[in-house]
Residue frames as qw, qx, qy, qz and C-alpha x, y, z in Angstrom:
[[0.486, 0.083, -0.766, -0.413, 105.16, 123.27, 136.32],
 [0.753, -0.317, 0.157, -0.555, 102.26, 121.46, 138.07],
 [0.037, 0.331, -0.937, 0.109, 103.15, 118.21, 139.80],
 [0.836, -0.084, -0.166, -0.516, 101.03, 115.06, 139.55],
 [0.267, -0.342, 0.881, -0.188, 101.41, 111.90, 141.64],
 [0.767, 0.090, -0.443, -0.456, 100.24, 108.67, 140.01],
 [0.374, -0.311, 0.814, -0.316, 99.65, 105.77, 142.43],
 [0.875, 0.218, -0.110, -0.418, 98.90, 102.54, 140.58],
 [0.656, -0.376, 0.652, 0.057, 100.20, 99.00, 141.08],
 [0.799, 0.459, 0.355, 0.158, 99.82, 98.26, 137.36],
 [0.457, -0.457, 0.287, 0.707, 103.23, 99.37, 136.13],
 [0.323, 0.295, 0.603, 0.668, 102.13, 99.72, 132.51],
 [0.063, -0.861, -0.471, -0.179, 99.28, 102.06, 133.46],
 [0.414, -0.809, -0.028, 0.417, 101.54, 104.15, 135.68],
 [0.472, -0.233, 0.440, 0.728, 104.19, 104.38, 132.97],
 [0.232, 0.540, 0.613, 0.529, 101.64, 105.27, 130.28],
 [0.182, -0.925, -0.334, 0.006, 100.16, 108.03, 132.43],
 [0.492, -0.648, 0.151, 0.562, 103.64, 109.29, 133.30],
 [0.441, 0.060, 0.533, 0.719, 104.68, 109.41, 129.64],
 [0.099, 0.706, 0.562, 0.419, 101.51, 111.17, 128.48],
 [0.296, -0.916, -0.248, 0.111, 101.39, 113.69, 131.32],
 [0.535, -0.478, 0.238, 0.655, 105.11, 114.46, 130.99],
 [0.357, 0.274, 0.550, 0.704, 104.61, 115.15, 127.29],
 [0.078, -0.824, -0.470, -0.309, 101.78, 117.52, 128.25],
 [0.171, 0.661, -0.228, 0.694, 104.20, 119.48, 130.46],
 [0.688, -0.657, 0.023, -0.308, 103.51, 118.10, 133.91],
 [0.077, 0.517, -0.795, 0.307, 106.06, 117.01, 136.48],
 [0.868, -0.177, -0.271, -0.375, 105.02, 113.41, 137.26],
 [0.149, -0.430, 0.828, -0.328, 105.93, 111.25, 140.25],
 [0.776, -0.067, -0.490, -0.392, 104.82, 107.59, 140.37],
 [0.320, -0.346, 0.785, -0.403, 104.31, 105.01, 143.09],
 [0.526, 0.041, -0.767, -0.365, 103.20, 101.38, 142.91],
 [0.416, -0.371, -0.795, 0.238, 101.89, 100.80, 146.44],
 [0.283, -0.867, -0.327, -0.249, 99.77, 102.82, 148.82],
 [0.648, -0.643, -0.035, 0.407, 102.58, 103.16, 151.32],
 [0.535, 0.010, 0.296, 0.791, 105.02, 104.32, 148.66],
 [0.078, 0.673, 0.441, 0.588, 102.37, 106.75, 147.39],
 [0.430, -0.870, -0.240, 0.022, 101.86, 108.28, 150.83],
 [0.638, -0.458, 0.123, 0.607, 105.61, 108.73, 151.25],
 [0.399, 0.230, 0.405, 0.790, 105.95, 110.34, 147.82],
 [0.099, -0.829, -0.439, -0.332, 102.97, 112.58, 148.52],
 [0.505, -0.804, -0.105, 0.297, 104.66, 113.97, 151.62],
 [0.567, -0.312, 0.302, 0.700, 107.95, 114.56, 149.77],
 [0.311, 0.263, 0.545, 0.733, 106.59, 115.83, 146.45],
 [0.144, 0.515, 0.394, -0.748, 103.53, 117.87, 147.56],
 [0.158, 0.213, 0.708, 0.654, 101.71, 117.34, 144.24],
 [0.344, 0.088, 0.041, -0.934, 98.77, 119.46, 143.15],
 [0.814, 0.096, -0.179, -0.544, 96.93, 116.39, 141.78],
 [0.316, -0.281, 0.903, -0.073, 96.90, 112.70, 142.69],
 [0.740, 0.140, -0.435, -0.493, 95.67, 109.98, 140.35],
 [0.328, -0.347, 0.790, -0.384, 94.91, 107.10, 142.71],
 [0.535, -0.027, -0.793, -0.289, 94.07, 103.47, 142.01],
 [0.682, -0.457, 0.129, -0.556, 91.57, 102.05, 144.49],
 [0.987, -0.155, 0.030, 0.000, 92.91, 98.47, 144.48],
 [0.214, 0.768, -0.573, 0.189, 96.52, 98.46, 145.64],
 [0.729, 0.083, -0.672, 0.107, 98.57, 95.52, 146.96],
 [0.338, 0.025, -0.672, 0.658, 99.25, 96.79, 150.49],
 [0.115, 0.459, 0.556, -0.684, 96.47, 99.23, 151.40],
 [0.341, 0.633, 0.639, 0.274, 93.48, 100.26, 149.32],
 [0.243, 0.418, 0.177, 0.857, 93.13, 103.67, 147.73],
 [0.400, -0.776, -0.307, -0.378, 90.43, 104.73, 150.19],
 [0.734, -0.562, -0.145, 0.352, 92.85, 104.20, 153.07],
 [0.532, 0.102, 0.112, 0.833, 95.50, 106.22, 151.21],
 [0.049, -0.644, -0.291, -0.705, 92.97, 109.01, 150.80],
 [0.596, -0.753, -0.261, -0.093, 92.02, 108.94, 154.47],
 [0.732, -0.345, -0.051, 0.585, 95.68, 108.99, 155.54],
 [0.354, 0.350, 0.202, 0.843, 96.30, 111.90, 153.19],
 [0.267, -0.759, -0.284, -0.522, 93.44, 113.86, 154.73],
 [0.715, -0.640, -0.191, 0.206, 94.84, 113.19, 158.21],
 [0.641, -0.045, 0.053, 0.764, 98.22, 114.56, 157.11],
 [0.127, 0.600, 0.272, 0.741, 96.53, 117.78, 155.94],
 [0.468, -0.812, -0.289, -0.196, 95.18, 118.59, 159.43]]
């Protein structure tokens, strides 16, 4: 089952996406901060990440850059 990581500080959006995607058969992991999202990315190794750009601790672009650094 494909795994999706949802990183969004708006809890209602994250929960809605999690509910919908779970019903569609995906394994969904959520995070509400950029730091939490990076940690969950390392642990979960998702195939897809849905990433909010405006996060409370670090912005989504920084999360993306950090993710790319981890890949090298």
